[in-house]
Biopython code that builds the backbone (N, CA, C, O; Angstrom):
import numpy as np
from Bio.PDB.StructureBuilder import StructureBuilder

atoms = [
    (1, "MET", "N", (1.085, -1.227, -0.237)),
    (1, "MET", "CA", (0.029, -0.316, 0.170)),
    (1, "MET", "C", (0.891, 1.301, -0.104)),
    (1, "MET", "O", (0.656, 2.090, -1.019)),
    (2, "PHE", "N", (1.760, 1.426, 0.827)),
    (2, "PHE", "CA", (2.893, 2.281, 1.246)),
    (2, "PHE", "C", (3.615, 2.265, 0.236)),
    (2, "PHE", "O", (3.765, 3.339, -0.346)),
    (3, "CYS", "N", (4.127, 1.348, -0.167)),
    (3, "CYS", "CA", (5.776, 1.256, -1.202)),
    (3, "CYS", "C", (5.614, 1.722, -2.392)),
    (3, "CYS", "O", (4.590, 1.477, -3.030)),
    (4, "SER", "N", (6.652, 2.503, -2.893)),
    (4, "SER", "CA", (6.936, 2.261, -4.290)),
    (4, "SER", "C", (7.967, 1.429, -5.109)),
    (4, "SER", "O", (8.652, 0.572, -4.551)),
    (5, "SER", "N", (8.042, 1.625, -6.091)),
    (5, "SER", "CA", (8.588, 0.544, -7.009)),
    (5, "SER", "C", (9.752, 0.147, -6.615)),
    (5, "SER", "O", (10.182, -1.006, -6.651)),
    (6, "SER", "N", (10.332, 1.188, -6.194)),
    (6, "SER", "CA", (11.914, 0.953, -5.854)),
    (6, "SER", "C", (12.355, 2.001, -4.878)),
    (6, "SER", "O", (11.756, 3.023, -4.543)),
    (7, "ILE", "N", (13.529, 1.544, -4.485)),
    (7, "ILE", "CA", (14.214, 2.377, -3.336)),
    (7, "ILE", "C", (14.440, 3.791, -3.708)),
    (7, "ILE", "O", (13.920, 4.742, -3.125)),
    (8, "THR", "N", (15.207, 3.866, -4.664)),
    (8, "THR", "CA", (15.513, 5.039, -5.506)),
    (8, "THR", "C", (14.734, 6.079, -5.662)),
    (8, "THR", "O", (15.027, 7.246, -5.405)),
    (9, "THR", "N", (13.411, 5.541, -6.221)),
    (9, "THR", "CA", (12.172, 6.356, -6.845)),
    (9, "THR", "C", (11.588, 6.856, -5.137)),
    (9, "THR", "O", (11.003, 7.932, -5.013)),
    (10, "HIS", "N", (11.763, 6.199, -4.258)),
    (10, "HIS", "CA", (10.985, 6.531, -3.222)),
    (10, "HIS", "C", (12.227, 7.364, -2.340)),
    (10, "HIS", "O", (11.707, 7.958, -1.395)),
    (11, "LEU", "N", (13.702, 7.564, -2.393)),
    (11, "LEU", "CA", (14.116, 8.642, -1.834)),
    (11, "LEU", "C", (14.542, 9.534, -2.856)),
    (11, "LEU", "O", (15.243, 10.423, -2.373)),
    (12, "LEU", "N", (14.374, 9.644, -4.178)),
    (12, "LEU", "CA", (14.263, 10.695, -4.508)),
    (12, "LEU", "C", (13.067, 11.576, -4.436)),
    (12, "LEU", "O", (13.081, 12.806, -4.452)),
    (13, "ARG", "N", (11.855, 10.661, -4.340)),
    (13, "ARG", "CA", (10.757, 11.320, -3.785)),
    (13, "ARG", "C", (10.763, 12.299, -2.449)),
    (13, "ARG", "O", (10.045, 13.285, -2.280)),
    (14, "GLY", "N", (11.683, 11.811, -1.616)),
    (14, "GLY", "CA", (11.972, 12.133, 0.022)),
    (14, "GLY", "C", (12.916, 13.427, -0.465)),
    (14, "GLY", "O", (12.450, 14.554, -0.293)),
    (15, "ILE", "N", (14.093, 13.293, -1.003)),
    (15, "ILE", "CA", (14.560, 14.165, -1.382)),
    (15, "ILE", "C", (13.879, 15.535, -2.186)),
    (15, "ILE", "O", (14.325, 16.642, -1.883)),
    (16, "ALA", "N", (13.212, 15.468, -2.817)),
    (16, "ALA", "CA", (12.468, 16.328, -3.541)),
    (16, "ALA", "C", (11.504, 17.187, -2.792)),
    (16, "ALA", "O", (11.312, 18.403, -2.775)),
    (17, "ALA", "N", (10.893, 16.054, -2.105)),
    (17, "ALA", "CA", (9.892, 16.825, -0.921)),
    (17, "ALA", "C", (10.750, 17.923, -0.088)),
    (17, "ALA", "O", (10.477, 19.122, -0.043)),
    (18, "LEU", "N", (11.874, 17.265, 0.585)),
    (18, "LEU", "CA", (12.200, 17.871, 1.428)),
    (18, "LEU", "C", (12.747, 19.384, 1.100)),
    (18, "LEU", "O", (12.581, 20.295, 1.911)),
    (19, "ALA", "N", (13.476, 19.593, -0.276)),
    (19, "ALA", "CA", (13.951, 20.740, -0.923)),
    (19, "ALA", "C", (12.840, 21.432, -1.248)),
    (19, "ALA", "O", (13.170, 22.518, -1.725)),
    (20, "LEU", "N", (11.296, 21.243, -1.189)),
    (20, "LEU", "CA", (10.021, 21.889, -0.946)),
    (20, "LEU", "C", (10.003, 22.449, 0.181)),
    (20, "LEU", "O", (9.709, 23.639, 0.296)),
    (21, "LEU", "N", (10.311, 21.691, 1.183)),
    (21, "LEU", "CA", (9.369, 22.063, 2.535)),
    (21, "LEU", "C", (10.657, 22.749, 2.761)),
    (21, "LEU", "O", (10.426, 23.864, 3.229)),
    (22, "ALA", "N", (11.795, 22.553, 2.630)),
    (22, "ALA", "CA", (12.532, 23.951, 3.002)),
    (22, "ALA", "C", (12.684, 25.333, 2.366)),
    (22, "ALA", "O", (13.121, 26.328, 2.944)),
    (23, "SER", "N", (12.134, 25.242, 0.694)),
    (23, "SER", "CA", (12.000, 26.251, 0.064)),
    (23, "SER", "C", (10.674, 27.124, 0.967)),
    (23, "SER", "O", (10.668, 28.220, 1.528)),
    (24, "ALA", "N", (9.888, 26.334, 0.835)),
    (24, "ALA", "CA", (8.769, 26.955, 1.596)),
    (24, "ALA", "C", (8.662, 27.700, 2.940)),
    (24, "ALA", "O", (7.879, 28.560, 3.345)),
    (25, "ILE", "N", (10.173, 26.806, 3.728)),
    (25, "ILE", "CA", (10.437, 27.576, 5.296)),
    (25, "ILE", "C", (11.493, 28.753, 5.100)),
    (25, "ILE", "O", (11.383, 29.955, 5.338)),
    (26, "LEU", "N", (12.132, 28.305, 4.790)),
    (26, "LEU", "CA", (13.171, 29.443, 4.152)),
    (26, "LEU", "C", (13.027, 30.541, 3.669)),
    (26, "LEU", "O", (13.427, 31.550, 4.249)),
    (27, "LEU", "N", (12.399, 30.566, 2.456)),
    (27, "LEU", "CA", (12.161, 31.617, 1.803)),
    (27, "LEU", "C", (11.169, 32.538, 2.009)),
    (27, "LEU", "O", (10.201, 32.509, 1.248)),
    (28, "ALA", "N", (11.225, 33.485, 3.034)),
    (28, "ALA", "CA", (9.811, 33.987, 3.566)),
    (28, "ALA", "C", (9.791, 35.048, 3.120)),
    (28, "ALA", "O", (9.081, 35.716, 3.872)),
    (29, "GLU", "N", (10.161, 35.668, 2.295)),
    (29, "GLU", "CA", (10.420, 37.040, 1.199)),
    (29, "GLU", "C", (9.367, 36.573, -0.088)),
    (29, "GLU", "O", (8.886, 37.481, -0.766)),
    (30, "VAL", "N", (9.019, 35.142, -0.411)),
    (30, "VAL", "CA", (8.490, 34.735, -1.457)),
    (30, "VAL", "C", (7.205, 35.078, -1.241)),
    (30, "VAL", "O", (6.859, 35.256, -0.073)),
    (31, "ALA", "N", (6.112, 35.261, -2.455)),
    (31, "ALA", "CA", (4.788, 35.165, -2.378)),
    (31, "ALA", "C", (4.333, 34.310, -1.410)),
    (31, "ALA", "O", (5.129, 33.452, -1.031)),
    (32, "LEU", "N", (2.953, 34.349, -0.792)),
    (32, "LEU", "CA", (2.538, 33.783, 0.109)),
    (32, "LEU", "C", (1.777, 32.656, -0.681)),
    (32, "LEU", "O", (1.773, 31.495, -0.270)),
    (33, "HIS", "N", (1.260, 32.965, -1.603)),
    (33, "HIS", "CA", (0.809, 31.070, -2.328)),
    (33, "HIS", "C", (1.899, 30.824, -3.085)),
    (33, "HIS", "O", (1.740, 29.816, -3.775)),
    (34, "LEU", "N", (2.896, 31.329, -3.218)),
    (34, "LEU", "CA", (3.981, 30.316, -3.906)),
    (34, "LEU", "C", (4.596, 29.133, -2.697)),
    (34, "LEU", "O", (4.823, 27.961, -2.998)),
    (35, "ARG", "N", (4.824, 29.763, -1.166)),
    (35, "ARG", "CA", (5.158, 28.996, -0.450)),
    (35, "ARG", "C", (4.045, 28.025, 0.108)),
    (35, "ARG", "O", (4.366, 26.933, 0.577)),
    (36, "ILE", "N", (2.706, 28.449, 0.049)),
    (36, "ILE", "CA", (1.845, 27.172, -0.209)),
    (36, "ILE", "C", (1.951, 26.259, -0.765)),
    (36, "ILE", "O", (1.895, 25.172, -0.190)),
    (37, "GLY", "N", (2.136, 26.367, -2.042)),
    (37, "GLY", "CA", (2.071, 25.629, -3.341)),
    (37, "GLY", "C", (3.484, 24.850, -2.941)),
    (37, "GLY", "O", (3.375, 23.639, -3.132)),
    (38, "ALA", "N", (4.517, 25.168, -2.537)),
    (38, "ALA", "CA", (5.886, 24.181, -2.450)),
    (38, "ALA", "C", (5.249, 23.504, -1.151)),
    (38, "ALA", "O", (5.675, 22.351, -1.207)),
    (39, "PHE", "N", (4.597, 23.596, -0.217)),
    (39, "PHE", "CA", (3.992, 22.789, 0.962)),
    (39, "PHE", "C", (3.134, 21.737, 0.483)),
    (39, "PHE", "O", (3.261, 20.638, 1.024)),
    (40, "LEU", "N", (2.262, 21.877, -0.457)),
    (40, "LEU", "CA", (1.736, 21.120, -0.674)),
    (40, "LEU", "C", (2.111, 19.998, -1.787)),
    (40, "LEU", "O", (1.648, 18.857, -1.800)),
    (41, "GLY", "N", (3.102, 20.575, -2.785)),
    (41, "GLY", "CA", (3.935, 20.123, -3.441)),
    (41, "GLY", "C", (4.322, 19.056, -2.616)),
    (41, "GLY", "O", (4.018, 17.889, -2.861)),
    (42, "ALA", "N", (5.092, 19.475, -1.487)),
    (42, "ALA", "CA", (5.827, 18.281, -0.690)),
    (42, "ALA", "C", (5.123, 17.328, -0.112)),
    (42, "ALA", "O", (5.595, 16.253, 0.257)),
    (43, "LEU", "N", (3.857, 17.704, 0.007)),
    (43, "LEU", "CA", (2.594, 16.679, 0.996)),
    (43, "LEU", "C", (2.381, 15.662, -0.044)),
    (43, "LEU", "O", (2.187, 14.502, 0.319)),
    (44, "ILE", "N", (2.396, 15.974, -1.354)),
    (44, "ILE", "CA", (1.842, 15.295, -2.629)),
    (44, "ILE", "C", (3.019, 14.394, -2.793)),
    (44, "ILE", "O", (2.752, 13.294, -3.276)),
    (45, "LEU", "N", (4.194, 14.616, -2.511)),
    (45, "LEU", "CA", (5.326, 13.861, -3.211)),
    (45, "LEU", "C", (5.781, 12.731, -2.341)),
    (45, "LEU", "O", (6.303, 11.652, -2.624)),
    (46, "MET", "N", (5.367, 13.392, -0.965)),
    (46, "MET", "CA", (5.406, 12.444, 0.319)),
    (46, "MET", "C", (4.413, 11.313, 0.597)),
    (46, "MET", "O", (4.621, 10.332, 1.311)),
    (47, "ARG", "N", (3.369, 11.590, -0.042)),
    (47, "ARG", "CA", (2.073, 10.988, -0.099)),
    (47, "ARG", "C", (1.301, 11.172, 1.296)),
    (47, "ARG", "O", (0.827, 10.241, 1.946)),
    (48, "GLY", "N", (1.256, 12.507, 1.642)),
    (48, "GLY", "CA", (1.231, 12.603, 3.282)),
    (48, "GLY", "C", (2.288, 13.270, 4.114)),
    (48, "GLY", "O", (3.135, 14.108, 3.806)),
    (49, "CYS", "N", (2.010, 12.664, 5.268)),
    (49, "CYS", "CA", (3.011, 13.181, 6.323)),
    (49, "CYS", "C", (4.560, 12.672, 6.155)),
    (49, "CYS", "O", (4.923, 11.699, 5.494)),
    (50, "PRO", "N", (5.466, 13.656, 6.988)),
    (50, "PRO", "CA", (6.548, 13.061, 6.446)),
    (50, "PRO", "C", (6.873, 11.231, 7.459)),
    (50, "PRO", "O", (7.624, 10.287, 7.215)),
    (51, "MET", "N", (5.988, 11.466, 8.435)),
    (51, "MET", "CA", (5.888, 9.912, 9.403)),
    (51, "MET", "C", (5.258, 8.864, 7.770)),
    (51, "MET", "O", (5.745, 7.772, 7.477)),
    (52, "CYS", "N", (4.616, 9.259, 7.304)),
    (52, "CYS", "CA", (3.712, 8.514, 5.730)),
    (52, "CYS", "C", (5.105, 7.870, 5.222)),
    (52, "CYS", "O", (5.441, 6.692, 5.345)),
    (53, "TRP", "N", (5.720, 8.749, 4.719)),
    (53, "TRP", "CA", (6.990, 8.600, 3.833)),
    (53, "TRP", "C", (7.691, 7.633, 4.524)),
    (53, "TRP", "O", (7.998, 6.573, 3.979)),
    (54, "ALA", "N", (8.019, 7.928, 5.846)),
    (54, "ALA", "CA", (9.119, 7.197, 6.687)),
    (54, "ALA", "C", (8.464, 5.406, 6.517)),
    (54, "ALA", "O", (8.999, 4.417, 6.015)),
    (55, "VAL", "N", (7.447, 5.541, 7.015)),
    (55, "VAL", "CA", (6.563, 3.899, 7.002)),
    (55, "VAL", "C", (6.576, 3.565, 5.520)),
    (55, "VAL", "O", (6.803, 2.356, 5.460)),
    (56, "GLY", "N", (6.428, 4.108, 4.175)),
    (56, "GLY", "CA", (6.225, 4.014, 3.331)),
    (56, "GLY", "C", (8.101, 3.382, 2.713)),
    (56, "GLY", "O", (8.201, 2.268, 2.200)),
    (57, "LEU", "N", (9.147, 4.144, 2.862)),
    (57, "LEU", "CA", (10.086, 3.316, 2.827)),
    (57, "LEU", "C", (10.680, 2.391, 3.713)),
    (57, "LEU", "O", (11.838, 2.043, 3.483)),
    (58, "LEU", "N", (10.112, 1.962, 4.632)),
    (58, "LEU", "CA", (10.606, 0.988, 5.715)),
    (58, "LEU", "C", (9.574, -0.167, 5.176)),
    (58, "LEU", "O", (9.890, -1.313, 5.497)),
    (59, "GLU", "N", (8.350, -0.011, 4.379)),
    (59, "GLU", "CA", (7.816, -1.191, 3.485)),
    (59, "GLU", "C", (8.261, -1.694, 2.520)),
    (59, "GLU", "O", (8.143, -2.856, 2.133)),
    (60, "THR", "N", (9.220, -0.186, 1.728)),
    (60, "THR", "CA", (9.805, -0.529, 0.249)),
    (60, "THR", "C", (11.193, -1.566, 0.751)),
    (60, "THR", "O", (11.475, -2.624, 0.188)),
    (61, "LEU", "N", (11.752, -1.132, 1.619)),
    (61, "LEU", "CA", (12.888, -1.670, 2.025)),
    (61, "LEU", "C", (12.510, -3.507, 2.360)),
    (61, "LEU", "O", (12.984, -4.513, 1.831)),
    (62, "ASP", "N", (11.606, -3.371, 3.312)),
    (62, "ASP", "CA", (11.032, -4.905, 3.540)),
    (62, "ASP", "C", (10.556, -5.631, 2.210)),
    (62, "ASP", "O", (10.774, -6.842, 2.256)),
    (63, "ARG", "N", (10.020, -5.233, 1.153)),
    (63, "ARG", "CA", (9.555, -5.721, 0.125)),
    (63, "ARG", "C", (10.526, -6.081, -1.053)),
    (63, "ARG", "O", (10.418, -6.862, -1.998)),
    (64, "SER", "N", (11.644, -5.112, -0.592)),
    (64, "SER", "CA", (12.907, -5.234, -1.689)),
    (64, "SER", "C", (13.893, -6.908, -1.388)),
    (64, "SER", "O", (14.471, -7.555, -2.261)),
    (65, "GLN", "N", (13.811, -7.230, 0.042)),
    (65, "GLN", "CA", (14.986, -7.982, 1.265)),
    (65, "GLN", "C", (13.878, -9.286, 0.844)),
    (65, "GLN", "O", (14.385, -10.377, 0.584)),
    (66, "ARG", "N", (12.825, -9.180, 0.805)),
    (66, "ARG", "CA", (11.999, -10.548, 0.456)),
    (66, "ARG", "C", (12.242, -11.362, -0.621)),
    (66, "ARG", "O", (12.339, -10.887, -1.753)),
    (67, "PRO", "N", (12.348, -12.501, -0.402)),
    (67, "PRO", "CA", (12.263, -13.496, -1.627)),
    (67, "PRO", "C", (10.695, -13.356, -2.597)),
    (67, "PRO", "O", (9.624, -13.215, -2.007)),
    (68, "GLN", "N", (10.757, -13.405, -3.736)),
    (68, "GLN", "CA", (9.933, -13.221, -4.493)),
    (68, "GLN", "C", (8.418, -13.698, -4.271)),
    (68, "GLN", "O", (7.378, -13.059, -4.435)),
    (69, "ALA", "N", (8.662, -15.324, -3.748)),
    (69, "ALA", "CA", (7.483, -15.943, -3.369)),
    (69, "ALA", "C", (7.114, -15.601, -2.446)),
    (69, "ALA", "O", (5.920, -15.898, -2.427)),
    (70, "GLN", "N", (7.376, -15.128, -1.585)),
    (70, "GLN", "CA", (6.650, -14.621, -0.455)),
    (70, "GLN", "C", (5.917, -13.397, -0.432)),
    (70, "GLN", "O", (5.106, -13.185, 0.470)),
    (71, "ARG", "N", (6.140, -12.542, -1.378)),
    (71, "ARG", "CA", (5.749, -11.343, -1.585)),
    (71, "ARG", "C", (4.227, -10.866, -2.392)),
    (71, "ARG", "O", (3.756, -9.733, -2.489)),
    (72, "ASN", "N", (3.694, -12.138, -2.897)),
    (72, "ASN", "CA", (2.689, -12.404, -3.100)),
    (72, "ASN", "C", (1.891, -13.061, -1.495)),
    (72, "ASN", "O", (0.669, -12.970, -1.380)),
    (73, "ILE", "N", (2.509, -13.518, -0.675)),
    (73, "ILE", "CA", (1.371, -13.843, 0.595)),
    (73, "ILE", "C", (1.303, -12.745, 1.189)),
    (73, "ILE", "O", (2.205, -11.911, 1.264)),
    (74, "PRO", "N", (-0.359, -12.642, 1.899)),
    (74, "PRO", "CA", (-0.412, -11.330, 2.735)),
    (74, "PRO", "C", (-0.044, -11.420, 3.457)),
    (74, "PRO", "O", (0.006, -10.477, 4.247)),
]
sb = StructureBuilder()
sb.init_structure("model")
sb.init_model(0)
sb.init_chain("A")
sb.init_seg("    ")
for serial, (resi, resn, name, xyz) in enumerate(atoms, 1):
    if name == "N":
        sb.init_residue(resn, " ", resi, " ")
    sb.init_atom(name, np.array(xyz, "f"), 0.0, 1.0, " ", f" {name:<3s}", serial, name[0])
structure = sb.get_structure()
């Protein structure tokens, strides 16, 4: 449910979200609607809150380490 197709994709989404969050916080002189847009973009990239992103990373790591036969078992 939470996991991406690969760890690389998940980490790239996290880096991009972190960059958007940093720009939304640090660039106080930028127009408010651009800062809100950056914040919303970060939430979309993380698929929710930072904790949701972290849980998804753990799910992706777990899924990548399982043998192929066990991936289909719920």
